[in-house]
C-alpha positions in Angstrom: 123.5 99.1 71.0 122.2 102.8 71.0 120.2 103.6 74.4 117.6 105.9 73.7 115.9 107.0 77.1 116.8 106.2 80.5 113.8 103.7 80.7 115.6 101.1 77.8 116.4 98.0 79.0 119.1 95.1 78.2 117.7 91.3 77.6 120.0 88.8 79.2 120.2 85.2 77.7 118.1 83.9 80.4 115.4 86.1 79.3 115.5 88.7 81.9 115.4 92.5 81.4 117.9 94.9 83.4 118.4 98.9 82.6 120.4 99.5 80.3 121.4 103.1 82.0 122.4 102.6 85.7 123.5 105.7 88.0 127.0 105.5 89.3 127.1 107.0 93.1 130.5 105.5 94.1 131.7 109.3 93.7 129.1 111.2 95.5 129.8 112.4 99.1 127.4 110.3 102.1 125.8 113.4 102.9 124.6 114.0 99.3 124.1 110.3 97.8 120.4 110.4 99.0 119.2 113.7 97.4 121.0 112.2 94.3 119.3 108.7 94.2 116.4 110.7 95.2 116.7 113.2 92.0 117.6 110.1 89.8 114.6 107.9 90.7 112.3 111.1 89.5 114.2 111.3 86.2 113.6 107.4 85.5 116.5 105.9 86.3 116.0 102.6 87.9 119.8 100.8 88.8 121.9 102.4 91.0 125.6 101.2 91.4 128.4 101.8 93.7 130.7 100.1 91.7 134.6 101.7 91.0 136.3 101.3 88.1 139.5 99.8 88.6 
């Protein structure tokens, strides 16, 4: 699937839609997280994730 813009969404099997692109914050220091998330929201992100890949 090609995601053309941040606002694109994916439709789940139950019909609900979720943002197709998330902004990962797990490596951002606590001192900078709020500012980075605020900037990401202004840029159009609606999905913030703290998942750490293992």
